[in-house]
N, CA, C, O and the ligand as a Tripos MOL2 file, in Angstrom:
@<TRIPOS>MOLECULE
protein
  253   251    64     0     0
PROTEIN
NO_CHARGES

@<TRIPOS>ATOM
      1 N         -18.2270    7.2240  -40.4720 N.3       1 MET1
      2 CA        -18.6180    7.0830  -41.8740 C.3       1 MET1
      3 C         -20.1280    7.2770  -42.0140 C.2       1 MET1
      4 O         -20.9090    6.6720  -41.2800 O.2       1 MET1
      5 N         -20.5210    8.1010  -42.9350 N.am      2 PRO2
      6 CA        -21.9560    8.3570  -43.1110 C.3       2 PRO2
      7 C         -22.6530    7.2400  -43.8700 C.2       2 PRO2
      8 O         -22.1750    6.7730  -44.9030 O.2       2 PRO2
      9 N         -23.7700    6.8320  -43.3460 N.am      3 ILE3
     10 CA        -24.6110    5.8790  -44.0660 C.3       3 ILE3
     11 C         -25.8360    6.6300  -44.5600 C.2       3 ILE3
     12 O         -26.5770    7.2250  -43.7770 O.2       3 ILE3
     13 N         -26.0340    6.5920  -45.8520 N.am      4 PHE4
     14 CA        -27.1500    7.3130  -46.4420 C.3       4 PHE4
     15 C         -28.2210    6.3440  -46.9150 C.2       4 PHE4
     16 O         -27.9530    5.1920  -47.2580 O.2       4 PHE4
     17 N         -29.4420    6.8580  -46.9180 N.am      5 GLU5
     18 CA        -30.5440    6.0700  -47.4630 C.3       5 GLU5
     19 C         -30.8240    6.5450  -48.8780 C.2       5 GLU5
     20 O         -30.8860    7.7440  -49.1510 O.2       5 GLU5
     21 N         -30.9880    5.5930  -49.7570 N.am      6 TYR6
     22 CA        -31.2750    5.9090  -51.1480 C.3       6 TYR6
     23 C         -32.5540    5.2340  -51.5870 C.2       6 TYR6
     24 O         -32.9720    4.2100  -51.0460 O.2       6 TYR6
     25 N         -33.1570    5.8420  -52.5830 N.am      7 LYS7
     26 CA        -34.3120    5.2050  -53.2050 C.3       7 LYS7
     27 C         -34.1020    5.1990  -54.7090 C.2       7 LYS7
     28 O         -33.7180    6.2050  -55.3060 O.2       7 LYS7
     29 N         -34.3580    4.0650  -55.2990 N.am      8 CYS8
     30 CA        -34.1830    3.9330  -56.7330 C.3       8 CYS8
     31 C         -35.4070    4.4920  -57.4560 C.2       8 CYS8
     32 O         -36.5450    4.1480  -57.1370 O.2       8 CYS8
     33 N         -35.1530    5.3520  -58.4250 N.am      9 ASN9
     34 CA        -36.2640    5.8920  -59.2000 C.3       9 ASN9
     35 C         -36.7750    4.9020  -60.2340 C.2       9 ASN9
     36 O         -37.8530    5.0770  -60.8030 O.2       9 ASN9
     37 N         -36.0030    3.8870  -60.4630 N.am     10 HIS10
     38 CA        -36.3410    2.9430  -61.5250 C.3      10 HIS10
     39 C         -37.2770    1.8480  -61.0110 C.2      10 HIS10
     40 O         -38.3350    1.6030  -61.5910 O.2      10 HIS10
     41 N         -36.8790    1.1940  -59.9200 N.am     11 CYS11
     42 CA        -37.6920    0.0920  -59.3840 C.3      11 CYS11
     43 C         -38.2620    0.4200  -58.0050 C.2      11 CYS11
     44 O         -38.9780   -0.3850  -57.4100 O.2      11 CYS11
     45 N         -37.9330    1.6130  -57.5060 N.am     12 GLU12
     46 CA        -38.4510    2.1080  -56.2280 C.3      12 GLU12
     47 C         -37.9440    1.3180  -55.0400 C.2      12 GLU12
     48 O         -38.5420    1.3690  -53.9660 O.2      12 GLU12
     49 N         -36.8720    0.6000  -55.2090 N.am     13 LYS13
     50 CA        -36.2790   -0.0760  -54.0640 C.3      13 LYS13
     51 C         -35.5680    0.9450  -53.1750 C.2      13 LYS13
     52 O         -34.8900    1.8460  -53.6680 O.2      13 LYS13
     53 N         -35.7300    0.7940  -51.8690 N.am     14 GLU14
     54 CA        -35.0170    1.6420  -50.9300 C.3      14 GLU14
     55 C         -33.8880    0.8480  -50.2970 C.2      14 GLU14
     56 O         -34.0470   -0.3210  -49.9480 O.2      14 GLU14
     57 N         -32.7450    1.5050  -50.1570 N.am     15 PHE15
     58 CA        -31.6020    0.7990  -49.5900 C.3      15 PHE15
     59 C         -30.6880    1.7840  -48.8870 C.2      15 PHE15
     60 O         -30.7150    2.9860  -49.1530 O.2      15 PHE15
     61 N         -29.8720    1.2450  -47.9760 N.am     16 GLU16
     62 CA        -28.8850    2.0640  -47.2830 C.3      16 GLU16
     63 C         -27.5100    1.7160  -47.8100 C.2      16 GLU16
     64 O         -27.2300    0.5700  -48.1630 O.2      16 GLU16
     65 N         -26.6660    2.7190  -47.8560 N.am     17 LYS17
     66 CA        -25.3340    2.4520  -48.3660 C.3      17 LYS17
     67 C         -24.3180    3.3320  -47.6500 C.2      17 LYS17
     68 O         -24.5570    4.5090  -47.3830 O.2      17 LYS17
     69 N         -23.1930    2.7290  -47.3530 N.am     18 LEU18
     70 CA        -22.0740    3.4660  -46.7830 C.3      18 LEU18
     71 C         -21.3430    4.1660  -47.9240 C.2      18 LEU18
     72 O         -20.8580    3.5180  -48.8510 O.2      18 LEU18
     73 N         -21.2680    5.4850  -47.8480 N.am     19 VAL19
     74 CA        -20.7400    6.2400  -48.9760 C.3      19 VAL19
     75 C         -19.4720    6.9780  -48.5760 C.2      19 VAL19
     76 O         -19.4590    7.7580  -47.6240 O.2      19 VAL19
     77 N         -18.4320    6.7200  -49.3060 N.am     20 PHE20
     78 CA        -17.1700    7.4170  -49.0760 C.3      20 PHE20
     79 C         -17.1030    8.6480  -49.9690 C.2      20 PHE20
     80 O         -17.8300    8.7610  -50.9560 O.2      20 PHE20
     81 N         -16.2280    9.5550  -49.6080 N.am     21 ALA21
     82 CA        -16.0770   10.7780  -50.4010 C.3      21 ALA21
     83 C         -15.7110   10.4400  -51.8410 C.2      21 ALA21
     84 O         -14.8190    9.6330  -52.1010 O.2      21 ALA21
     85 N         -16.4160   11.0730  -52.7650 N.am     22 GLY22
     86 CA        -16.1290   10.8590  -54.1730 C.3      22 GLY22
     87 C         -16.9220    9.7310  -54.8000 C.2      22 GLY22
     88 O         -16.8840    9.5380  -56.0150 O.2      22 GLY22
     89 N         -17.6470    8.9790  -53.9660 N.am     23 GLU23
     90 CA        -18.4200    7.8570  -54.5050 C.3      23 GLU23
     91 C         -19.8870    8.1990  -54.7150 C.2      23 GLU23
     92 O         -20.6670    7.3710  -55.1860 O.2      23 GLU23
     93 N         -20.2540    9.4180  -54.3630 N.am     24 GLU24
     94 CA        -21.6710    9.7560  -54.3740 C.3      24 GLU24
     95 C         -22.2990    9.6760  -55.7640 C.2      24 GLU24
     96 O         -23.5040    9.4610  -55.8940 O.2      24 GLU24
     97 N         -21.4960    9.8460  -56.7790 N.am     25 ASN25
     98 CA        -22.0460    9.8170  -58.1340 C.3      25 ASN25
     99 C         -22.0020    8.4300  -58.7580 C.2      25 ASN25
    100 O         -22.3740    8.2440  -59.9170 O.2      25 ASN25
    101 N         -21.5470    7.4690  -57.9820 N.am     26 THR26
    102 CA        -21.4400    6.1300  -58.5460 C.3      26 THR26
    103 C         -22.3680    5.1560  -57.8390 C.2      26 THR26
    104 O         -22.2330    3.9400  -57.9810 O.2      26 THR26
    105 N         -23.3160    5.6990  -57.0720 N.am     27 ILE27
    106 CA        -24.2470    4.8340  -56.3540 C.3      27 ILE27
    107 C         -25.2370    4.2050  -57.3270 C.2      27 ILE27
    108 O         -25.8850    4.9050  -58.1050 O.2      27 ILE27
    109 N         -25.3470    2.9110  -57.2790 N.am     28 SER28
    110 CA        -26.2990    2.2410  -58.1490 C.3      28 SER28
    111 C         -27.2200    1.3560  -57.3230 C.2      28 SER28
    112 O         -26.8650    0.9040  -56.2340 O.2      28 SER28
    113 N         -28.3870    1.1240  -57.8530 N.am     29 CYS29
    114 CA        -29.3780    0.3050  -57.1840 C.3      29 CYS29
    115 C         -28.8920   -1.1480  -57.1040 C.2      29 CYS29
    116 O         -28.4590   -1.7060  -58.1120 O.2      29 CYS29
    117 N         -28.9580   -1.7640  -55.9220 N.am     30 PRO30
    118 CA        -28.4990   -3.1530  -55.7850 C.3      30 PRO30
    119 C         -29.4380   -4.1460  -56.4700 C.2      30 PRO30
    120 O         -29.0730   -5.3010  -56.6910 O.2      30 PRO30
    121 N         -30.6190   -3.7020  -56.7980 N.am     31 LYS31
    122 CA        -31.5920   -4.6200  -57.3910 C.3      31 LYS31
    123 C         -31.5570   -4.5820  -58.9200 C.2      31 LYS31
    124 O         -31.4910   -5.6180  -59.5810 O.2      31 LYS31
    125 N         -31.6030   -3.3610  -59.4670 N.am     32 CYS32
    126 CA        -31.6960   -3.2570  -60.9280 C.3      32 CYS32
    127 C         -30.4810   -2.5680  -61.5410 C.2      32 CYS32
    128 O         -30.4110   -2.3880  -62.7560 O.2      32 CYS32
    129 N         -29.5210   -2.1810  -60.6920 N.am     33 LYS33
    130 CA        -28.2550   -1.5750  -61.1320 C.3      33 LYS33
    131 C         -28.4250   -0.1940  -61.7600 C.2      33 LYS33
    132 O         -27.5010    0.3340  -62.3790 O.2      33 LYS33
    133 N         -29.6000    0.3800  -61.5970 N.am     34 SER34
    134 CA        -29.8310    1.7010  -62.1630 C.3      34 SER34
    135 C         -29.0580    2.7590  -61.3790 C.2      34 SER34
    136 O         -28.8860    2.6550  -60.1640 O.2      34 SER34
    137 N         -28.5980    3.7790  -62.1010 N.am     35 LEU35
    138 CA        -27.9210    4.8930  -61.4320 C.3      35 LEU35
    139 C         -28.8980    5.9900  -61.0600 C.2      35 LEU35
    140 O         -28.5060    7.0130  -60.4990 O.2      35 LEU35
    141 N         -30.1550    5.7840  -61.3670 N.am     36 GLU36
    142 CA        -31.1660    6.7900  -61.0580 C.3      36 GLU36
    143 C         -31.6450    6.6300  -59.6230 C.2      36 GLU36
    144 O         -32.7790    6.2210  -59.3740 O.2      36 GLU36
    145 N         -30.7780    6.9540  -58.7000 N.am     37 VAL37
    146 CA        -31.1330    6.8540  -57.2970 C.3      37 VAL37
    147 C         -31.0930    8.2350  -56.6620 C.2      37 VAL37
    148 O         -30.2900    9.0850  -57.0490 O.2      37 VAL37
    149 N         -31.9560    8.4480  -55.6960 N.am     38 VAL38
    150 CA        -31.9980    9.7200  -54.9970 C.3      38 VAL38
    151 C         -31.6510    9.4930  -53.5290 C.2      38 VAL38
    152 O         -32.0570    8.4990  -52.9270 O.2      38 VAL38
    153 N         -30.9050   10.4170  -52.9740 N.am     39 LYS39
    154 CA        -30.5230   10.3090  -51.5720 C.3      39 LYS39
    155 C         -31.6630   10.8010  -50.6880 C.2      39 LYS39
    156 O         -32.2700   11.8400  -50.9460 O.2      39 LYS39
    157 N         -31.9340   10.0360  -49.6500 N.am     40 LYS40
    158 CA        -32.9370   10.4570  -48.6860 C.3      40 LYS40
    159 C         -32.2190   10.9450  -47.4370 C.2      40 LYS40
    160 O         -31.1340   10.4690  -47.1020 O.2      40 LYS40
    161 N         -32.8310   11.8880  -46.7620 N.am     41 MET41
    162 CA        -32.2510   12.3480  -45.5070 C.3      41 MET41
    163 C         -32.5500   11.3270  -44.4150 C.2      41 MET41
    164 O         -33.7080   11.0390  -44.1140 O.2      41 MET41
    165 N         -31.5120   10.7990  -43.8450 N.am     42 SER42
    166 CA        -31.6710    9.8110  -42.7980 C.3      42 SER42
    167 C         -31.5990   10.4910  -41.4410 C.2      42 SER42
    168 O         -30.5380   10.9600  -41.0280 O.2      42 SER42
    169 N         -32.7180   10.5410  -40.7580 N.am     43 ALA43
    170 CA        -32.7670   11.2480  -39.4790 C.3      43 ALA43
    171 C         -31.8830   10.5720  -38.4390 C.2      43 ALA43
    172 O         -31.2330   11.2420  -37.6360 O.2      43 ALA43
    173 N         -31.8620    9.2640  -38.4570 N.am     44 THR44
    174 CA        -31.1290    8.5440  -37.4130 C.3      44 THR44
    175 C         -29.6320    8.7360  -37.5410 C.2      44 THR44
    176 O         -28.9570    9.0400  -36.5570 O.2      44 THR44
    177 N         -29.1050    8.5610  -38.7450 N.am     45 SER45
    178 CA        -27.6650    8.6830  -38.9080 C.3      45 SER45
    179 C         -27.2290   10.1370  -38.7610 C.2      45 SER45
    180 O         -26.1330   10.4160  -38.2750 O.2      45 SER45
    181 N         -28.0950   11.0660  -39.1850 N.am     46 PHE46
    182 CA        -27.7540   12.4810  -39.0600 C.3      46 PHE46
    183 C         -27.6590   12.8830  -37.5920 C.2      46 PHE46
    184 O         -26.7050   13.5470  -37.1870 O.2      46 PHE46
    185 N         -28.6340   12.4870  -36.8070 N.am     47 MET47
    186 CA        -28.6220   12.8150  -35.3880 C.3      47 MET47
    187 C         -27.4100   12.2060  -34.6880 C.2      47 MET47
    188 O         -26.7610   12.8600  -33.8720 O.2      47 MET47
    189 N         -27.1160   10.9720  -35.0080 N.am     48 GLY48
    190 CA        -25.9870   10.3070  -34.3810 C.3      48 GLY48
    191 C         -24.6880   11.0340  -34.6520 C.2      48 GLY48
    192 O         -23.8570   11.1930  -33.7580 O.2      48 GLY48
    193 N         -24.5140   11.4750  -35.8880 N.am     49 ALA49
    194 CA        -23.2780   12.1490  -36.2560 C.3      49 ALA49
    195 C         -23.1690   13.5070  -35.5770 C.2      49 ALA49
    196 O         -22.1130   13.8570  -35.0480 O.2      49 ALA49
    197 N         -24.2600   14.2730  -35.5880 N.am     50 SER50
    198 CA        -24.1980   15.6250  -35.0420 C.3      50 SER50
    199 C         -24.0590   15.5980  -33.5180 C.2      50 SER50
    200 O         -23.3620   16.4310  -32.9380 O.2      50 SER50
    201 N         -24.7200   14.6470  -32.8830 N.am     51 MET51
    202 CA        -24.6140   14.5680  -31.4360 C.3      51 MET51
    203 C         -23.2050   14.1720  -31.0170 C.2      51 MET51
    204 O         -22.6830   14.6530  -30.0110 O.2      51 MET51
    205 N         -22.6070   13.2970  -31.7930 N.am     52 GLY52
    206 CA        -21.2500   12.8830  -31.4740 C.3      52 GLY52
    207 C         -20.2820   14.0350  -31.5190 C.2      52 GLY52
    208 O         -19.3720   14.1300  -30.6960 O.2      52 GLY52
    209 N         -20.4800   14.9190  -32.4910 N.am     53 LYS53
    210 CA        -19.6040   16.0780  -32.6030 C.3      53 LYS53
    211 C         -19.8660   17.0740  -31.4760 C.2      53 LYS53
    212 O         -18.9400   17.5940  -30.8530 O.2      53 LYS53
    213 N         -21.1460   17.3240  -31.2340 N.am     54 CYS54
    214 CA        -21.5150   18.3840  -30.3000 C.3      54 CYS54
    215 C         -21.0350   18.1040  -28.8820 C.2      54 CYS54
    216 O         -20.6730   19.0260  -28.1510 O.2      54 CYS54
    217 N         -21.0310   16.8390  -28.4970 N.am     55 THR55
    218 CA        -20.6690   16.5430  -27.1180 C.3      55 THR55
    219 C         -19.2030   16.8610  -26.8540 C.2      55 THR55
    220 O         -18.8200   17.1090  -25.7110 O.2      55 THR55
    221 N         -18.3870   16.8580  -27.8920 N.am     56 THR56
    222 CA        -16.9730   17.1100  -27.6710 C.3      56 THR56
    223 C         -16.5860   18.5440  -28.0090 C.2      56 THR56
    224 O         -15.7030   19.1100  -27.3640 O.2      56 THR56
    225 N         -17.2290   19.1380  -29.0070 N.am     57 SER57
    226 CA        -16.7810   20.4470  -29.4870 C.3      57 SER57
    227 C         -17.5700   21.6030  -28.8620 C.2      57 SER57
    228 O         -16.9820   22.5630  -28.3650 O.2      57 SER57
    229 N         -18.9160   21.5050  -28.8910 N.am     58 SER58
    230 CA        -19.6980   22.6450  -28.4090 C.3      58 SER58
    231 C         -20.9760   22.1750  -27.7160 C.2      58 SER58
    232 O         -22.0570   22.2360  -28.3010 O.2      58 SER58
    233 N         -20.8580   21.7110  -26.4870 N.am     59 PRO59
    234 CA        -22.0410   21.2300  -25.7540 C.3      59 PRO59
    235 C         -23.0580   22.3340  -25.4820 C.2      59 PRO59
    236 O         -24.2500   22.0510  -25.3630 O.2      59 PRO59
    237 N         -22.6120   23.5800  -25.3820 N.am     60 LYS60
    238 CA        -23.5580   24.6580  -25.1180 C.3      60 LYS60
    239 C         -24.5130   24.8740  -26.2660 C.2      60 LYS60
    240 O         -25.6990   25.1210  -26.0490 O.2      60 LYS60
    241 N         -24.0210   24.7850  -27.4740 N.am     61 GLY61
    242 CA        -24.8650   25.0460  -28.6390 C.3      61 GLY61
    243 C         -25.9230   24.0090  -28.8760 C.2      61 GLY61
    244 O         -26.8510   24.2320  -29.6540 O.2      61 GLY61
    245 N         -25.8020   22.8910  -28.2260 N.am     62 PHE62
    246 CA        -26.7530   21.8180  -28.5000 C.3      62 PHE62
    247 C         -28.0480   21.9520  -27.7210 C.2      62 PHE62
    248 O         -29.0750   21.4220  -28.1460 O.2      62 PHE62
    249 N         -28.0280   22.6310  -26.6130 N.am     63 SER63
    250 CA        -29.2340   22.7750  -25.8080 C.3      63 SER63
    251 C         -30.1300   23.8360  -26.4100 C.2      63 SER63
    252 O         -31.2050   24.1110  -25.8770 O.2      63 SER63
    253 ZN        -33.6340   -0.1450  -58.8770 Zn       64 ZN64
@<TRIPOS>BOND
     1     1     2 1
     2     2     3 1
     3     3     4 2
     4     3     5 am
     5     5     6 1
     6     6     7 1
     7     7     8 2
     8     7     9 am
     9     9    10 1
    10    10    11 1
    11    11    12 2
    12    11    13 am
    13    13    14 1
    14    14    15 1
    15    15    16 2
    16    15    17 am
    17    17    18 1
    18    18    19 1
    19    19    20 2
    20    19    21 am
    21    21    22 1
    22    22    23 1
    23    23    24 2
    24    23    25 am
    25    25    26 1
    26    26    27 1
    27    27    28 2
    28    27    29 am
    29    29    30 1
    30    30    31 1
    31    31    32 2
    32    31    33 am
    33    33    34 1
    34    34    35 1
    35    35    36 2
    36    35    37 am
    37    37    38 1
    38    38    39 1
    39    39    40 2
    40    39    41 am
    41    41    42 1
    42    42    43 1
    43    43    44 2
    44    43    45 am
    45    45    46 1
    46    46    47 1
    47    47    48 2
    48    47    49 am
    49    49    50 1
    50    50    51 1
    51    51    52 2
    52    51    53 am
    53    53    54 1
    54    54    55 1
    55    55    56 2
    56    55    57 am
    57    57    58 1
    58    58    59 1
    59    59    60 2
    60    59    61 am
    61    61    62 1
    62    62    63 1
    63    63    64 2
    64    63    65 am
    65    65    66 1
    66    66    67 1
    67    67    68 2
    68    67    69 am
    69    69    70 1
    70    70    71 1
    71    71    72 2
    72    71    73 am
    73    73    74 1
    74    74    75 1
    75    75    76 2
    76    75    77 am
    77    77    78 1
    78    78    79 1
    79    79    80 2
    80    79    81 am
    81    81    82 1
    82    82    83 1
    83    83    84 2
    84    83    85 am
    85    85    86 1
    86    86    87 1
    87    87    88 2
    88    87    89 am
    89    89    90 1
    90    90    91 1
    91    91    92 2
    92    91    93 am
    93    93    94 1
    94    94    95 1
    95    95    96 2
    96    95    97 am
    97    97    98 1
    98    98    99 1
    99    99   100 2
   100    99   101 am
   101   101   102 1
   102   102   103 1
   103   103   104 2
   104   103   105 am
   105   105   106 1
   106   106   107 1
   107   107   108 2
   108   107   109 am
   109   109   110 1
   110   110   111 1
   111   111   112 2
   112   111   113 am
   113   113   114 1
   114   114   115 1
   115   115   116 2
   116   115   117 am
   117   117   118 1
   118   118   119 1
   119   119   120 2
   120   119   121 am
   121   121   122 1
   122   122   123 1
   123   123   124 2
   124   123   125 am
   125   125   126 1
   126   126   127 1
   127   127   128 2
   128   127   129 am
   129   129   130 1
   130   130   131 1
   131   131   132 2
   132   131   133 am
   133   133   134 1
   134   134   135 1
   135   135   136 2
   136   135   137 am
   137   137   138 1
   138   138   139 1
   139   139   140 2
   140   139   141 am
   141   141   142 1
   142   142   143 1
   143   143   144 2
   144   143   145 am
   145   145   146 1
   146   146   147 1
   147   147   148 2
   148   147   149 am
   149   149   150 1
   150   150   151 1
   151   151   152 2
   152   151   153 am
   153   153   154 1
   154   154   155 1
   155   155   156 2
   156   155   157 am
   157   157   158 1
   158   158   159 1
   159   159   160 2
   160   159   161 am
   161   161   162 1
   162   162   163 1
   163   163   164 2
   164   163   165 am
   165   165   166 1
   166   166   167 1
   167   167   168 2
   168   167   169 am
   169   169   170 1
   170   170   171 1
   171   171   172 2
   172   171   173 am
   173   173   174 1
   174   174   175 1
   175   175   176 2
   176   175   177 am
   177   177   178 1
   178   178   179 1
   179   179   180 2
   180   179   181 am
   181   181   182 1
   182   182   183 1
   183   183   184 2
   184   183   185 am
   185   185   186 1
   186   186   187 1
   187   187   188 2
   188   187   189 am
   189   189   190 1
   190   190   191 1
   191   191   192 2
   192   191   193 am
   193   193   194 1
   194   194   195 1
   195   195   196 2
   196   195   197 am
   197   197   198 1
   198   198   199 1
   199   199   200 2
   200   199   201 am
   201   201   202 1
   202   202   203 1
   203   203   204 2
   204   203   205 am
   205   205   206 1
   206   206   207 1
   207   207   208 2
   208   207   209 am
   209   209   210 1
   210   210   211 1
   211   211   212 2
   212   211   213 am
   213   213   214 1
   214   214   215 1
   215   215   216 2
   216   215   217 am
   217   217   218 1
   218   218   219 1
   219   219   220 2
   220   219   221 am
   221   221   222 1
   222   222   223 1
   223   223   224 2
   224   223   225 am
   225   225   226 1
   226   226   227 1
   227   227   228 2
   228   227   229 am
   229   229   230 1
   230   230   231 1
   231   231   232 2
   232   231   233 am
   233   233   234 1
   234   234   235 1
   235   235   236 2
   236   235   237 am
   237   237   238 1
   238   238   239 1
   239   239   240 2
   240   239   241 am
   241   241   242 1
   242   242   243 1
   243   243   244 2
   244   243   245 am
   245   245   246 1
   246   246   247 1
   247   247   248 2
   248   247   249 am
   249   249   250 1
   250   250   251 1
   251   251   252 2
@<TRIPOS>SUBSTRUCTURE
     1 MET1         2 RESIDUE 1 A MET
     2 PRO2         6 RESIDUE 1 A PRO
     3 ILE3        10 RESIDUE 1 A ILE
     4 PHE4        14 RESIDUE 1 A PHE
     5 GLU5        18 RESIDUE 1 A GLU
     6 TYR6        22 RESIDUE 1 A TYR
     7 LYS7        26 RESIDUE 1 A LYS
     8 CYS8        30 RESIDUE 1 A CYS
     9 ASN9        34 RESIDUE 1 A ASN
    10 HIS10       38 RESIDUE 1 A HIS
    11 CYS11       42 RESIDUE 1 A CYS
    12 GLU12       46 RESIDUE 1 A GLU
    13 LYS13       50 RESIDUE 1 A LYS
    14 GLU14       54 RESIDUE 1 A GLU
    15 PHE15       58 RESIDUE 1 A PHE
    16 GLU16       62 RESIDUE 1 A GLU
    17 LYS17       66 RESIDUE 1 A LYS
    18 LEU18       70 RESIDUE 1 A LEU
    19 VAL19       74 RESIDUE 1 A VAL
    20 PHE20       78 RESIDUE 1 A PHE
    21 ALA21       82 RESIDUE 1 A ALA
    22 GLY22       86 RESIDUE 1 A GLY
    23 GLU23       90 RESIDUE 1 A GLU
    24 GLU24       94 RESIDUE 1 A GLU
    25 ASN25       98 RESIDUE 1 A ASN
    26 THR26      102 RESIDUE 1 A THR
    27 ILE27      106 RESIDUE 1 A ILE
    28 SER28      110 RESIDUE 1 A SER
    29 CYS29      114 RESIDUE 1 A CYS
    30 PRO30      118 RESIDUE 1 A PRO
    31 LYS31      122 RESIDUE 1 A LYS
    32 CYS32      126 RESIDUE 1 A CYS
    33 LYS33      130 RESIDUE 1 A LYS
    34 SER34      134 RESIDUE 1 A SER
    35 LEU35      138 RESIDUE 1 A LEU
    36 GLU36      142 RESIDUE 1 A GLU
    37 VAL37      146 RESIDUE 1 A VAL
    38 VAL38      150 RESIDUE 1 A VAL
    39 LYS39      154 RESIDUE 1 A LYS
    40 LYS40      158 RESIDUE 1 A LYS
    41 MET41      162 RESIDUE 1 A MET
    42 SER42      166 RESIDUE 1 A SER
    43 ALA43      170 RESIDUE 1 A ALA
    44 THR44      174 RESIDUE 1 A THR
    45 SER45      178 RESIDUE 1 A SER
    46 PHE46      182 RESIDUE 1 A PHE
    47 MET47      186 RESIDUE 1 A MET
    48 GLY48      190 RESIDUE 1 A GLY
    49 ALA49      194 RESIDUE 1 A ALA
    50 SER50      198 RESIDUE 1 A SER
    51 MET51      202 RESIDUE 1 A MET
    52 GLY52      206 RESIDUE 1 A GLY
    53 LYS53      210 RESIDUE 1 A LYS
    54 CYS54      214 RESIDUE 1 A CYS
    55 THR55      218 RESIDUE 1 A THR
    56 THR56      222 RESIDUE 1 A THR
    57 SER57      226 RESIDUE 1 A SER
    58 SER58      230 RESIDUE 1 A SER
    59 PRO59      234 RESIDUE 1 A PRO
    60 LYS60      238 RESIDUE 1 A LYS
    61 GLY61      242 RESIDUE 1 A GLY
    62 PHE62      246 RESIDUE 1 A PHE
    63 SER63      250 RESIDUE 1 A SER
    64 ZN64       253 GROUP 0 **** ****
C-alpha cells in the first residue's frame, strides 16, 4: 500500500496518509479539514516500492 506525503495549502500542515485507489480526491487535512492538499513525492516510500518489485521481476534493470 502506498503511503503518500501531503501538504495542506490552507494551514501548511504536512502529513502522511495511506491512500487507496479512488480515494486520492478525498484527501483532507487532518488539522483544518481543508481539501486543498497537494501530494508530495516521498522518496522513501517510492524507493521501497520500486526496489521490492525490481528484486523479483527484473534485477538486471536495477543496476
Ligand atoms: Zn490544513
